[in-house]
C-alpha positions in Angstrom: 128.2 104.3 114.6 131.2 101.9 114.8 130.8 98.4 116.2 132.8 95.1 115.8 132.0 92.5 113.1 131.6 88.8 113.6 135.2 88.3 112.7 136.3 90.6 115.6 134.1 88.8 118.1 135.4 85.4 117.0 139.0 86.7 117.3 138.4 87.9 120.8 136.5 84.8 121.8 139.2 82.4 120.5 142.1 84.3 122.2 140.5 84.4 125.7 140.5 80.6 126.4 144.0 80.2 125.0 145.3 83.0 127.3 143.5 81.4 130.3 145.0 78.0 129.5 148.5 79.4 129.3 148.0 81.2 132.6 147.1 77.9 134.3 149.9 75.8 132.8 152.6 78.5 132.8 151.8 81.3 135.4 154.7 83.3 134.1 152.9 83.8 130.8 149.9 85.5 132.3 150.7 88.6 130.4 149.7 86.9 127.2 146.0 87.4 128.1 146.1 91.2 128.5 148.4 91.3 125.5 145.9 89.5 123.3 143.2 91.9 124.4 145.4 94.9 123.7 146.3 93.4 120.3 142.7 92.9 119.4 141.8 96.4 120.5 144.7 97.9 118.5 143.6 96.0 115.4 140.0 97.4 115.8 141.3 100.9 116.2 143.6 100.5 113.1 140.7 99.1 111.0 138.5 102.0 112.1 141.2 104.5 111.2 141.9 103.0 107.8 138.3 102.6 106.7 136.3 105.2 104.8 135.0 108.1 106.9 131.3 108.6 107.3 131.6 112.3 106.4 132.9 111.4 103.0 129.7 109.4 102.1 126.9 110.9 100.0 123.6 109.0 99.6 121.3 109.5 96.6 117.7 108.3 96.8 114.7 109.8 95.1 111.4 108.5 96.5 108.4 108.4 94.1 105.4 110.5 94.8 102.9 107.7 94.1 102.9 104.0 93.4 100.0 101.8 92.2 98.7 98.9 94.1 99.9 95.6 92.6 102.6 97.2 90.5 106.4 97.1 91.0 108.3 100.4 91.2 112.1 100.4 91.0 113.9 102.5 93.6 117.6 103.1 92.7 120.0 104.0 95.5 123.6 105.2 95.2 126.3 105.6 97.9 129.3 107.7 96.9 132.6 108.0 98.7 134.0 111.4 97.9 137.5 111.0 99.4 139.6 108.5 101.2 139.7 104.8 100.8 136.5 103.2 99.6 135.3 99.8 100.8 134.8 96.9 98.5 131.1 96.7 99.1 128.3 98.3 101.2 125.1 96.9 102.7 121.9 99.0 102.3 118.7 98.6 104.2 115.5 100.6 103.7 113.2 101.5 106.6 109.7 102.1 105.2 106.0 101.6 105.8 105.2 97.8 105.4 102.4 98.7 103.0 105.1 99.7 100.4 106.3 96.1 100.3 110.0 97.1 99.9 112.2 94.2 98.8 114.7 93.0 99.4 114.9 94.0 103.1 118.7 94.4 102.8 121.0 94.3 99.8 124.7 94.3 99.2 126.2 96.5 96.5 129.7 96.4 95.1 131.7 99.6 95.0 133.0 100.7 91.6 134.7 104.1 90.9 134.0 105.2 94.4 130.2 104.5 94.2 127.9 101.7 95.2 124.6 101.3 93.4 121.7 99.2 94.5 118.1 98.7 93.5 115.1 98.2 95.8 111.7 97.3 94.5 108.5 98.7 95.9 105.6 96.2 95.5 102.6 97.7 97.5 99.6 95.6 98.2 97.5 98.0 100.2 96.3 101.5 99.3 97.0 104.5 101.5 99.7 107.0 102.4 103.0 105.4 103.3 106.1 107.0 104.8 109.7 106.1 103.7 111.6 106.9 106.9 115.3 106.0 106.7 118.1 104.5 104.6 120.7 102.5 106.5 124.2 102.0 105.1 127.1 100.1 106.6 130.5 98.9 105.4 133.5 97.0 106.7 137.0 98.3 107.4 140.0 96.9 105.3 140.7 94.3 108.0 137.0 93.3 108.3 137.0 93.8 112.0 134.6 96.8 112.3 131.4 98.0 110.8 130.9 101.7 110.1 127.2 102.6 109.8 125.3 105.7 108.9 121.6 106.6 108.7 120.1 109.0 106.1 116.7 110.4 107.1 114.3 110.4 104.2 110.8 111.1 105.6 109.2 111.0 102.2 105.4 110.4 101.9 104.5 108.0 99.1 100.9 107.8 98.0 99.9 104.2 97.3 97.0 104.6 94.8 94.8 102.2 92.9 96.6 101.0 89.8 94.4 102.3 86.9 97.0 102.0 84.1 95.4 98.9 82.5 91.9 100.2 82.7 93.1 103.6 81.6 94.5 102.1 78.4 91.1 100.5 77.8 89.4 103.8 78.3 91.8 105.5 75.9 90.9 102.8 73.3 87.2 103.3 73.8 87.7 107.0 73.7 89.6 106.9 70.4 87.0 104.5 68.9 84.1 106.7 69.7 86.0 109.8 68.5 83.5 112.1 70.1 86.2 114.8 70.6 89.3 115.3 68.6 92.1 117.8 68.3 90.1 119.8 65.7 87.2 122.0 66.5 85.2 120.6 63.6 84.9 117.2 65.1 83.1 118.7 68.1 80.1 119.7 65.9 77.1 117.6 65.2 76.3 116.3 68.7 75.2 118.0 71.9 72.9 120.9 72.5 75.0 124.1 72.3 74.2 126.1 69.1 77.2 126.5 66.9 76.2 127.8 63.5 73.7 127.7 60.6 74.4 125.6 57.5 72.6 124.5 54.4 70.3 121.6 55.0 71.7 118.4 53.5 70.0 115.1 52.7 70.3 112.8 55.7 70.3 115.5 58.3 67.8 115.5 61.2 64.7 117.4 60.1 64.3 118.7 63.7 67.4 120.7 63.2 65.8 122.9 60.5 65.5 126.5 61.5 62.2 127.5 59.7 62.3 131.1 60.6 65.8 131.7 59.2 65.0 129.5 56.2 62.0 131.7 55.4 64.0 134.8 55.8 66.8 133.6 53.4 64.6 131.6 51.0 66.8 128.6 51.5 66.5 125.6 53.8 68.9 126.1 56.7 69.6 123.8 59.6 71.1 124.4 63.0 74.5 122.9 63.8 75.3 122.1 67.4 78.4 121.3 69.2 78.9 119.2 72.3 78.8 121.0 75.6 81.8 120.7 77.9 82.7 121.8 81.4 80.2 119.6 83.1 80.8 118.8 86.8 81.3 115.1 87.6 81.5 114.4 91.3 82.0 110.9 92.8 80.4 110.3 96.2 82.3 107.5 97.7 81.2 105.6 100.8 84.3 104.5 102.8 82.4 103.0 105.7 82.5 99.5 107.2 80.5 97.6 104.5 82.5 99.2 101.6 85.8 98.1 103.3 84.8 94.4 103.3 86.4 92.2 100.6 84.7 91.4 97.4 86.4 88.9 95.1 89.7 89.3 96.9 89.8 93.1 97.2 88.0 95.6 99.4 84.9 97.1 97.7 86.3 100.6 98.3 89.4 99.8 96.3 87.3 98.6 93.4 85.1 101.6 93.6 88.1 103.9 93.6 89.5 102.2 90.6 86.3 102.8 88.7 86.0 106.4 90.0 89.6 107.3 88.9 88.9 105.8 85.5 85.8 108.0 85.1 87.7 111.0 86.4 90.5 110.5 83.8 88.1 110.2 80.9 85.9 113.1 82.0 88.9 115.4 82.4 90.2 114.4 79.0 86.8 115.1 77.5 86.8 118.7 78.9 84.6 118.2 81.9 85.5 118.8 85.5 85.9 116.0 88.1 85.9 115.8 91.8 85.9 113.3 94.7 83.8 113.3 97.9 84.4 110.6 100.5 82.5 109.9 103.7 81.7 107.3 106.3 80.5 108.5 109.7 81.4 112.0 108.6 82.9 113.6 105.5 86.5 112.6 105.0 87.6 114.2 101.8 86.3 116.8 99.3 88.5 117.7 96.4 86.2 120.1 94.6 85.9 120.0 90.8 89.3 120.2 89.0 89.8 120.6 85.3 92.4 119.3 82.8 94.2 115.9 82.4 97.1 117.4 84.4 94.9 117.4 87.5 94.5 113.6 87.4 97.6 112.9 89.5 96.2 115.2 92.2 93.0 113.1 92.4 95.1 110.0 92.6 97.1 111.4 95.5 94.0 112.6 97.3 92.4 109.1 96.8 95.4 107.5 98.5 94.7 109.5 101.7 91.5 107.6 102.2 92.1 104.9 104.8 90.0 101.8 105.5 87.3 102.5 108.1 85.3 100.4 110.5 82.6 103.0 111.1 79.0 102.9 110.0 78.0 105.2 107.1 76.1 108.3 107.9 74.3 109.1 104.6 72.5 112.2 106.0 75.7 113.9 107.0 77.8 112.8 104.1 75.4 113.5 101.3 74.1 116.7 102.8 77.7 118.0 103.0 78.2 117.1 99.4 75.0 118.9 98.3 76.0 122.0 100.2 79.4 122.0 98.4 78.0 121.8 94.9 77.5 125.2 93.4 76.0 124.1 90.1 74.1 121.2 88.6 76.4 118.1 88.5 76.4 114.4 87.8 76.8 112.7 91.2 78.1 109.2 91.0 77.3 107.3 94.2 79.4 104.3 95.3 77.9 102.6 98.4 76.6 99.3 99.8 73.8 98.5 102.3 72.9 95.5 104.3 69.6 96.3 106.0 66.3 98.1 105.2 67.1 101.0 107.6 70.3 102.0 106.0 68.8 101.6 102.5 65.9 103.8 103.5 68.2 106.6 104.8 70.3 106.3 101.6 67.2 106.6 99.4 65.9 109.6 101.3 69.2 111.5 100.9 69.6 110.6 97.3 66.1 111.9 96.7 67.3 115.3 98.0 70.2 115.2 95.5 67.8 114.5 92.7 66.0 117.8 93.1 68.9 119.6 91.6 71.5 117.1 90.3 71.7 114.0 88.1 72.5 110.9 90.1 74.2 107.8 88.8 74.1 104.9 91.3 76.8 102.2 91.0 76.1 98.7 92.2 79.0 96.3 92.7 77.4 92.9 91.8 78.2 90.3 94.5 78.8 87.2 92.4 79.8 85.2 95.6 76.4 85.9 97.1 74.7 85.0 93.8 76.6 81.8 93.7 75.4 80.9 97.3 71.8 81.6 96.2 72.2 79.3 93.1 74.2 76.5 94.7 72.5 73.1 95.0 72.1 72.3 98.7 73.6 69.1 100.1 73.3 69.8 103.8 70.9 71.8 106.0 73.5 74.6 106.4 73.5 75.0 102.6 69.8 75.6 102.6 70.0 78.3 105.3 72.9 80.0 103.4 71.0 79.9 100.1 67.8 81.3 101.7 69.8 84.1 103.4 71.6 85.0 100.2 68.4 85.0 98.2 66.7 87.3 100.7 69.7 89.8 100.6 69.6 89.8 96.8 65.9 90.3 96.8 66.2 93.3 99.1 69.0 94.7 96.9 66.8 94.3 93.8 63.9 96.1 95.5 66.2 99.1 96.4 67.5 99.3 92.8 64.0 99.2 91.3 62.9 101.9 93.7 65.9 104.1 92.7 65.1 103.7 89.0 61.5 104.7 89.6 62.8 107.9 91.3 64.8 108.8 88.2 68.2 107.6 89.4 70.4 106.0 86.6 71.9 102.7 87.8 75.0 100.8 86.8 74.8 97.2 87.8 77.9 95.3 86.7 80.4 92.6 87.9 83.4 93.9 89.9 85.8 93.3 87.1 83.7 95.2 84.6 82.4 98.0 86.7 84.9 100.6 85.3 84.0 100.1 81.6 80.3 99.9 82.5 80.5 103.2 84.4 82.4 104.8 81.5 79.7 103.6 79.0 76.9 105.0 81.2 78.7 108.4 81.4 79.2 108.6 77.7 75.5 107.6 77.2 74.3 110.4 79.5 76.6 112.8 77.6 75.3 111.8 74.2 71.7 112.1 75.4 72.5 115.6 76.7 71.3 114.8 80.3 74.3 116.3 82.1 
């Protein structure tokens, strides 16, 4: 595309009144007007001929596969002119999904050695799948009278995932401190329930580990040595319905739940277990199946980015029944959900009870500190009293549901939103140590 610059428009606009004035004052000079127009057009054509050709331009841009919410990802861009005269500078504009938060909207890059290099920044503030559509590039001719513009189609899908890097680092520190598993096989022994070998009984060992039959046979006190079992299935059942998409302490509940779920998946994959994700609202939205190995963690991140925010009510019967049907062996099912009334809570409990017949269930409660603050606040007006009573009633109903779940045998994690990830990780490690998985 070729079109005039502001300089060309001003040049044409200034010449027209002057030519009209000469035509009025000196009718014999009426040819000055057409001559001025022809001169301007000739300059535009000359500028277009002298400027770099669009066919000589090569654009280089590599879109990232995923970006974390709240992080800043650099996006370098290069425009190379293979032959012919190169302009002094080019202007670059990126057309992308608003959720990527690309900045600046347009940048100017100087041309050096036939190439212009610029740097965009992606600062996403909302999770989901975003499309990076096009890269626009334009440059002026040598006379500054025309713009030459080209468009490069990108059509790259970027997964905007929860940023778990900071919490992941904390998980790695906890993981290293506990030292349950190391790079050597010997470190695996001593915990768990899988028989490993017989060894001489030593002072300080658990007497319950003594194998009395083998000790009598060999006339020496022998003890069983165990190693920790691996390859457990950890499945996160994530409610993405309307209530989970409401904000809690500035962020949607579903984003905070995904952050904790990915943290658990990373640690469980690193510890030799398998991890999977199951999301549902009015119907099942995503089922990844159980994957193994730390190398599968980016896959879970990309799949989590596909979960969009929903305004539909949660169907526990359909969502949890579909999950139960997809599980082929006993698993640890971690449930992230929220409820606002007794009816939805009753349906949730009923379907969790079905899961308990075969699986181990860990229920995660995101503590609503804002609601607790309303219940504790000292009232000054009648509206404050009604708010406090309503908040206290909601908290009481929540406590009743949690107590009922615990009586059923469900393990519950109740933690503030900023600590739910480490609290969930500690609960998983505790269940693993107690050999309940």
